[in-house]
C-alpha positions as MATLAB code, in Angstrom:
seq = 'MEVFAKDKIYILPLGKQEREVIVYLKNNLSKIFSLEVEVLENIEIPLYSYNPRRKQYNSTLILKELLKDKFKGYTLVICDVDLYAEGLNFVFGEANFLNKICIISLTRLRQEYYGLTKDDNLFLERALKEAVHELGHTFGLSHCLNPKCVMYFSNSILDTDKKTFNFCSICKEKLKDVNR';
ca = [
      15.258   19.532   11.568;
      14.746   15.785   11.800;
      11.659   14.176   10.309;
       9.258   12.883   12.947;
       7.232    9.715   12.469;
       3.451    9.931   12.882;
       3.285    6.623   14.710;
       5.542    7.735   17.522;
       5.237    9.793   20.688;
       7.880   12.425   21.293;
       8.645   13.807   24.738;
      10.006   17.337   24.592;
      11.337   18.581   27.940;
      11.188   22.352   28.426;
      13.853   23.613   30.775;
      15.652   21.340   33.206;
      13.791   18.111   34.012;
      14.446   15.257   36.405;
      15.672   12.259   34.420;
      13.618    9.870   36.566;
      10.355   11.558   35.533;
      11.210   11.470   31.828;
      12.243    7.788   31.941;
       9.128    6.849   33.930;
       6.853    8.604   31.443;
       8.702    7.211   28.434;
       8.407    3.611   29.652;
       4.774    3.847   30.720;
       3.486    5.848   27.756;
       5.020    3.277   25.428;
       3.032    0.513   27.160;
      -0.239    2.448   27.379;
      -0.291    3.665   23.771;
       1.631    0.731   22.218;
       3.853    3.215   20.414;
       7.551    3.928   20.430;
       8.429    6.915   22.610;
      11.456    9.074   21.889;
      12.846   11.779   24.157;
      13.998   14.929   22.374;
      16.659   17.357   23.573;
      15.629   19.889   26.189;
      14.790   23.363   24.963;
      14.188   26.562   26.885;
      10.750   27.903   27.751;
       9.845   30.918   25.592;
      10.355   33.877   27.925;
       7.538   35.902   26.387;
       5.052   33.258   27.586;
       5.647   34.407   31.183;
       3.043   36.700   32.714;
       4.706   38.564   35.625;
       1.371   39.773   36.981;
       0.143   36.197   37.354;
       3.589   34.648   37.995;
       2.611   31.929   35.521;
       3.378   30.872   31.960;
       0.726   30.894   29.232;
       0.468   27.322   27.932;
      -1.228   28.405   24.707;
       1.648   30.750   23.823;
       4.178   27.989   24.513;
       2.340   25.582   22.214;
       2.066   28.248   19.494;
       5.816   28.824   19.642;
       6.545   25.099   19.414;
       4.211   24.693   16.428;
       6.781   26.586   14.379;
       8.885   23.389   14.486;
       6.179   21.398   12.652;
       6.305   18.200   14.689;
       4.910   15.200   12.805;
       4.303   12.772   15.655;
       2.332   13.022   18.865;
       4.356   15.435   20.973;
       4.200   15.714   24.762;
       5.891   18.823   26.117;
       6.869   18.642   29.786;
       7.682   21.688   31.889;
       8.055   22.442   35.564;
       6.517   25.910   35.730;
       3.008   26.943   36.703;
       0.782   27.168   33.610;
      -2.434   28.981   32.809;
      -4.682   29.400   29.801;
      -6.903   32.414   29.175;
     -10.023   32.294   31.327;
      -8.568   29.762   33.783;
      -6.656   30.226   37.038;
      -4.278   27.406   36.118;
      -4.028   24.307   33.959;
      -2.307   20.988   34.554;
      -1.940   20.809   30.786;
      -3.304   21.787   27.405;
      -3.577   20.006   24.065;
      -3.786   21.032   20.432;
      -5.607   18.216   18.619;
      -5.044   19.495   15.086;
      -1.276   19.650   15.521;
      -0.975   16.591   17.800;
       0.947   18.491   20.469;
       0.247   18.904   24.174;
       1.918   20.266   27.269;
       1.816   19.297   30.935;
       3.183   21.114   33.949;
       4.699   19.149   36.813;
       4.495   22.045   39.284;
       1.020   21.480   40.764;
       1.436   17.695   40.669;
       3.883   17.791   43.580;
       2.625   17.397   47.136;
       5.024   20.143   48.213;
       3.103   22.671   46.115;
       0.198   22.234   48.553;
       2.428   22.397   51.636;
       2.372   18.620   52.094;
       5.153   16.068   52.528;
       6.977   15.008   49.379;
       5.664   11.767   47.847;
       7.628   10.686   44.766;
       5.330    7.779   43.901;
       2.202    9.946   43.994;
       3.970   12.621   41.950;
       4.959   10.128   39.218;
       1.437    8.684   39.164;
      -0.053   12.164   38.749;
       2.440   13.019   35.996;
       1.507    9.850   34.105;
      -2.225   10.549   34.435;
      -1.854   14.082   33.106;
       0.460   12.954   30.285;
      -1.978   10.224   29.188;
      -4.896   12.666   29.485;
      -3.314   15.351   27.304;
      -2.007   12.816   24.776;
      -5.533   11.378   24.690;
      -6.691   14.772   23.426;
      -4.057   14.682   20.663;
      -5.556   11.335   19.597;
      -8.946   13.010   19.307;
     -10.531   12.131   22.640;
     -12.601   14.704   24.495;
     -13.315   14.853   28.224;
     -15.128   11.855   29.657;
     -17.933   11.861   32.237;
     -16.523    8.773   34.009;
     -14.566   10.101   37.035;
     -12.287    7.026   36.987;
     -11.342    7.466   33.312;
      -8.059    9.221   32.590;
      -9.964   11.526   30.211;
     -12.084   12.935   33.054;
     -11.485   16.686   33.460;
      -9.371   17.518   36.518;
     -10.636   20.699   38.110;
      -8.308   20.106   41.065;
      -5.541   17.751   42.129;
      -8.192   15.703   43.976;
      -9.841   14.895   40.629;
      -6.466   13.764   39.293;
      -5.937   11.545   42.335;
      -9.386    9.924   42.009;
      -9.030    8.914   38.373;
      -6.824    6.134   37.028;
      -4.279    6.371   34.215;
      -6.452    4.028   32.120;
      -9.070    4.796   29.493;
     -12.615    3.636   30.240;
     -14.213    1.157   27.812;
     -15.947    3.952   25.857;
     -12.729    5.946   25.402;
     -10.831    2.752   24.483;
     -13.341    2.137   21.692;
     -12.942    5.702   20.462;
      -9.158    5.262   20.466;
      -9.482    2.175   18.254;
     -11.295    4.310   15.683;
      -8.524    6.906   15.562;
      -6.814    6.937   12.193;
      -3.156    6.750   13.150;
];
């Protein structure tokens, strides 16, 4: 396995992903975090993470499986299946701070999921917000009380739409203190 740099963000697509989404995230995450972003080869979603009763995948189990690979950088896993974590109906994403790895699902970020007309620009904006949010956790940030801050907890897609993809001044200061 290749050695991963700590001062880099890695995008790991799970399953088939639209190239446009990956390129958009790569370019924007590089600007936002001022780090190089590298896209890794797609891998398959661990089948045992699927819960047929819920018709969802357990995000925690996926992250546990990926931890076996011992990633050294900040790793963003992207999938297009509906995710959940124990105790929650669904999650847009989940992060593991100690291991600097996080996952986001694109499924509920699409307008079509809610029976609405497709909107590619809104979808990409939502994907970026959730990617920045989960990566923020890998950098040590917790949820923010400012509803405009990207680190604000999204209980629904409306919360995601209301916030920006930027860190508020308090979270920016905390990011500066992170020992990269």
